[in-house]
A tleap script that builds the chain and sets N, CA, C and O, in Angstrom:
source leaprc.protein.ff14SB
mol = sequence {
  NMET LEU TYR TRP ALA ILE ILE PHE LEU VAL
  VAL ALA ILE ILE ALA GLY LEU PHE GLY PHE
  LEU GLY VAL ALA GLY LEU ALA THR GLU ILE
  ALA LYS ILE LEU PHE VAL ILE PHE LEU ILE
  VAL PHE VAL ILE SER LEU ILE GLY GLY PHE
  ARG GLY ARG CARG
}
set mol.1.N position { 61.120 91.175 -221.000 }
set mol.1.CA position { 61.586 90.191 -221.945 }
set mol.1.C position { 60.552 89.989 -223.042 }
set mol.1.O position { 60.886 89.964 -224.226 }
set mol.2.N position { 59.298 89.847 -222.638 }
set mol.2.CA position { 58.227 89.688 -223.619 }
set mol.2.C position { 58.101 90.941 -224.472 }
set mol.2.O position { 57.765 90.856 -225.654 }
set mol.3.N position { 58.365 92.091 -223.888 }
set mol.3.CA position { 58.303 93.361 -224.623 }
set mol.3.C position { 59.255 93.340 -225.819 }
set mol.3.O position { 58.883 93.735 -226.924 }
set mol.4.N position { 60.488 92.875 -225.589 }
set mol.4.CA position { 61.471 92.845 -226.668 }
set mol.4.C position { 61.101 91.816 -227.727 }
set mol.4.O position { 61.328 92.045 -228.915 }
set mol.5.N position { 60.538 90.695 -227.315 }
set mol.5.CA position { 60.100 89.691 -228.277 }
set mol.5.C position { 59.011 90.256 -229.184 }
set mol.5.O position { 59.015 90.012 -230.390 }
set mol.6.N position { 58.085 91.007 -228.606 }
set mol.6.CA position { 57.016 91.613 -229.399 }
set mol.6.C position { 57.572 92.688 -230.318 }
set mol.6.O position { 57.144 92.801 -231.467 }
set mol.7.N position { 58.520 93.480 -229.827 }
set mol.7.CA position { 59.137 94.515 -230.660 }
set mol.7.C position { 59.818 93.888 -231.877 }
set mol.7.O position { 59.628 94.352 -233.002 }
set mol.8.N position { 60.611 92.836 -231.657 }
set mol.8.CA position { 61.294 92.196 -232.778 }
set mol.8.C position { 60.307 91.508 -233.720 }
set mol.8.O position { 60.554 91.438 -234.923 }
set mol.9.N position { 59.200 91.004 -233.193 }
set mol.9.CA position { 58.172 90.410 -234.044 }
set mol.9.C position { 57.561 91.467 -234.957 }
set mol.9.O position { 57.361 91.219 -236.146 }
set mol.10.N position { 57.264 92.643 -234.409 }
set mol.10.CA position { 56.707 93.735 -235.209 }
set mol.10.C position { 57.716 94.186 -236.263 }
set mol.10.O position { 57.348 94.426 -237.413 }
set mol.11.N position { 58.985 94.301 -235.875 }
set mol.11.CA position { 60.024 94.687 -236.837 }
set mol.11.C position { 60.116 93.645 -237.952 }
set mol.11.O position { 60.276 94.004 -239.119 }
set mol.12.N position { 60.019 92.380 -237.613 }
set mol.12.CA position { 60.089 91.317 -238.618 }
set mol.12.C position { 58.921 91.397 -239.584 }
set mol.12.O position { 59.099 91.212 -240.788 }
set mol.13.N position { 57.741 91.667 -239.077 }
set mol.13.CA position { 56.562 91.779 -239.948 }
set mol.13.C position { 56.684 92.976 -240.876 }
set mol.13.O position { 56.413 92.865 -242.072 }
set mol.14.N position { 57.090 94.123 -240.336 }
set mol.14.CA position { 57.242 95.324 -241.159 }
set mol.14.C position { 58.327 95.118 -242.209 }
set mol.14.O position { 58.145 95.484 -243.371 }
set mol.15.N position { 59.455 94.534 -241.807 }
set mol.15.CA position { 60.540 94.292 -242.761 }
set mol.15.C position { 60.102 93.301 -243.838 }
set mol.15.O position { 60.483 93.433 -245.001 }
set mol.16.N position { 59.311 92.323 -243.453 }
set mol.16.CA position { 58.790 91.372 -244.437 }
set mol.16.C position { 57.866 92.037 -245.441 }
set mol.16.O position { 57.876 91.689 -246.622 }
set mol.17.N position { 57.069 92.991 -244.982 }
set mol.17.CA position { 56.179 93.716 -245.891 }
set mol.17.C position { 56.973 94.543 -246.893 }
set mol.17.O position { 56.564 94.672 -248.047 }
set mol.18.N position { 58.083 95.096 -246.478 }
set mol.18.CA position { 58.899 95.911 -247.372 }
set mol.18.C position { 59.860 95.070 -248.219 }
set mol.18.O position { 60.484 95.588 -249.144 }
set mol.19.N position { 59.979 93.787 -247.909 }
set mol.19.CA position { 60.795 92.911 -248.732 }
set mol.19.C position { 62.252 92.807 -248.318 }
set mol.19.O position { 63.066 92.301 -249.091 }
set mol.20.N position { 62.609 93.263 -247.136 }
set mol.20.CA position { 63.985 93.133 -246.664 }
set mol.20.C position { 64.132 91.774 -245.989 }
set mol.20.O position { 64.003 91.656 -244.771 }
set mol.21.N position { 64.399 90.771 -246.781 }
set mol.21.CA position { 64.375 89.401 -246.265 }
set mol.21.C position { 65.444 89.147 -245.225 }
set mol.21.O position { 65.196 88.409 -244.271 }
set mol.22.N position { 66.627 89.728 -245.369 }
set mol.22.CA position { 67.691 89.518 -244.388 }
set mol.22.C position { 67.319 90.091 -243.028 }
set mol.22.O position { 67.533 89.454 -241.997 }
set mol.23.N position { 66.765 91.293 -243.033 }
set mol.23.CA position { 66.354 91.937 -241.780 }
set mol.23.C position { 65.192 91.181 -241.163 }
set mol.23.O position { 65.151 90.988 -239.948 }
set mol.24.N position { 64.245 90.752 -241.991 }
set mol.24.CA position { 63.078 90.037 -241.480 }
set mol.24.C position { 63.492 88.709 -240.845 }
set mol.24.O position { 62.989 88.338 -239.785 }
set mol.25.N position { 64.396 88.009 -241.491 }
set mol.25.CA position { 64.850 86.731 -240.946 }
set mol.25.C position { 65.580 86.900 -239.628 }
set mol.25.O position { 65.370 86.129 -238.692 }
set mol.26.N position { 66.434 87.903 -239.553 }
set mol.26.CA position { 67.179 88.160 -238.323 }
set mol.26.C position { 66.244 88.562 -237.182 }
set mol.26.O position { 66.372 88.054 -236.068 }
set mol.27.N position { 65.319 89.456 -237.450 }
set mol.27.CA position { 64.390 89.899 -236.415 }
set mol.27.C position { 63.485 88.755 -235.962 }
set mol.27.O position { 63.148 88.658 -234.782 }
set mol.28.N position { 63.097 87.898 -236.887 }
set mol.28.CA position { 62.265 86.753 -236.528 }
set mol.28.C position { 63.022 85.794 -235.623 }
set mol.28.O position { 62.463 85.291 -234.649 }
set mol.29.N position { 64.284 85.537 -235.935 }
set mol.29.CA position { 65.080 84.641 -235.096 }
set mol.29.C position { 65.275 85.226 -233.697 }
set mol.29.O position { 65.196 84.497 -232.708 }
set mol.30.N position { 65.527 86.521 -233.603 }
set mol.30.CA position { 65.690 87.158 -232.299 }
set mol.30.C position { 64.385 87.071 -231.505 }
set mol.30.O position { 64.406 86.804 -230.304 }
set mol.31.N position { 63.248 87.295 -232.177 }
set mol.31.CA position { 61.952 87.204 -231.507 }
set mol.31.C position { 61.702 85.790 -230.995 }
set mol.31.O position { 61.191 85.615 -229.889 }
set mol.32.N position { 62.053 84.792 -231.778 }
set mol.32.CA position { 61.874 83.402 -231.343 }
set mol.32.C position { 62.740 83.094 -230.130 }
set mol.32.O position { 62.275 82.469 -229.176 }
set mol.33.N position { 63.996 83.529 -230.162 }
set mol.33.CA position { 64.909 83.272 -229.044 }
set mol.33.C position { 64.411 83.950 -227.770 }
set mol.33.O position { 64.400 83.337 -226.702 }
set mol.34.N position { 63.998 85.218 -227.883 }
set mol.34.CA position { 63.498 85.926 -226.702 }
set mol.34.C position { 62.216 85.290 -226.174 }
set mol.34.O position { 62.007 85.240 -224.962 }
set mol.35.N position { 61.360 84.807 -227.064 }
set mol.35.CA position { 60.132 84.156 -226.639 }
set mol.35.C position { 60.427 82.877 -225.865 }
set mol.35.O position { 59.788 82.611 -224.846 }
set mol.36.N position { 61.382 82.086 -226.333 }
set mol.36.CA position { 61.751 80.852 -225.634 }
set mol.36.C position { 62.353 81.180 -224.272 }
set mol.36.O position { 62.039 80.518 -223.283 }
set mol.37.N position { 63.212 82.191 -224.211 }
set mol.37.CA position { 63.801 82.595 -222.929 }
set mol.37.C position { 62.702 83.044 -221.972 }
set mol.37.O position { 62.735 82.705 -220.789 }
set mol.38.N position { 61.721 83.810 -222.479 }
set mol.38.CA position { 60.614 84.253 -221.637 }
set mol.38.C position { 59.822 83.063 -221.097 }
set mol.38.O position { 59.450 83.046 -219.924 }
set mol.39.N position { 59.565 82.082 -221.938 }
set mol.39.CA position { 58.817 80.913 -221.481 }
set mol.39.C position { 59.586 80.141 -220.406 }
set mol.39.O position { 58.991 79.679 -219.433 }
set mol.40.N position { 60.891 79.999 -220.574 }
set mol.40.CA position { 61.704 79.288 -219.584 }
set mol.40.C position { 61.680 80.026 -218.248 }
set mol.40.O position { 61.511 79.406 -217.199 }
set mol.41.N position { 61.849 81.346 -218.284 }
set mol.41.CA position { 61.822 82.133 -217.044 }
set mol.41.C position { 60.435 82.061 -216.397 }
set mol.41.O position { 60.328 82.012 -215.171 }
set mol.42.N position { 59.387 82.054 -217.202 }
set mol.42.CA position { 58.021 81.953 -216.686 }
set mol.42.C position { 57.799 80.623 -215.968 }
set mol.42.O position { 57.233 80.590 -214.876 }
set mol.43.N position { 58.242 79.537 -216.577 }
set mol.43.CA position { 58.073 78.220 -215.962 }
set mol.43.C position { 58.876 78.130 -214.669 }
set mol.43.O position { 58.394 77.584 -213.676 }
set mol.44.N position { 60.090 78.660 -214.673 }
set mol.44.CA position { 60.910 78.637 -213.462 }
set mol.44.C position { 60.247 79.445 -212.351 }
set mol.44.O position { 60.256 79.033 -211.191 }
set mol.45.N position { 59.671 80.595 -212.704 }
set mol.45.CA position { 59.002 81.406 -211.677 }
set mol.45.C position { 57.744 80.711 -211.165 }
set mol.45.O position { 57.409 80.833 -209.987 }
set mol.46.N position { 57.050 79.991 -212.025 }
set mol.46.CA position { 55.880 79.234 -211.566 }
set mol.46.C position { 56.287 78.153 -210.580 }
set mol.46.O position { 55.655 77.998 -209.535 }
set mol.47.N position { 57.329 77.410 -210.897 }
set mol.47.CA position { 57.805 76.346 -210.018 }
set mol.47.C position { 58.289 76.945 -208.702 }
set mol.47.O position { 57.998 76.409 -207.633 }
set mol.48.N position { 59.015 78.036 -208.772 }
set mol.48.CA position { 59.500 78.696 -207.552 }
set mol.48.C position { 58.370 79.233 -206.706 }
set mol.48.O position { 58.455 79.209 -205.478 }
set mol.49.N position { 57.310 79.718 -207.335 }
set mol.49.CA position { 56.163 80.225 -206.596 }
set mol.49.C position { 55.418 79.123 -205.862 }
set mol.49.O position { 54.952 79.325 -204.741 }
set mol.50.N position { 55.304 77.958 -206.490 }
set mol.50.CA position { 54.619 76.852 -205.847 }
set mol.50.C position { 55.446 76.307 -204.687 }
set mol.50.O position { 54.891 75.898 -203.667 }
set mol.51.N position { 56.759 76.300 -204.837 }
set mol.51.CA position { 57.604 75.790 -203.769 }
set mol.51.C position { 57.637 76.754 -202.584 }
set mol.51.O position { 57.794 76.314 -201.446 }
set mol.52.N position { 57.495 78.044 -202.823 }
set mol.52.CA position { 57.567 79.040 -201.761 }
set mol.52.C position { 56.337 79.093 -200.882 }
set mol.52.O position { 56.391 79.615 -199.768 }
set mol.53.N position { 55.218 78.555 -201.372 }
set mol.53.CA position { 53.964 78.609 -200.603 }
set mol.53.C position { 53.893 77.557 -199.506 }
set mol.53.O position { 53.062 77.678 -198.606 }
set mol.54.N position { 54.718 76.550 -199.547 }
set mol.54.CA position { 54.628 75.457 -198.554 }
set mol.54.C position { 55.131 75.878 -197.230 }
set mol.54.O position { 55.127 75.086 -196.288 }
savepdb mol mol.pdb
quit
């Protein structure tokens, strides 16, 4: 999941350098969404890991 967020972030930066604002905006939004999903899954796995140790 983090891999795809980083890929879309790189695509957004490259597209921004070339001036393709529509592509850069779309890739940035996808990267943000994937990053939030990754953080939610990470927090859930942390909570599940702490509960499993008892």
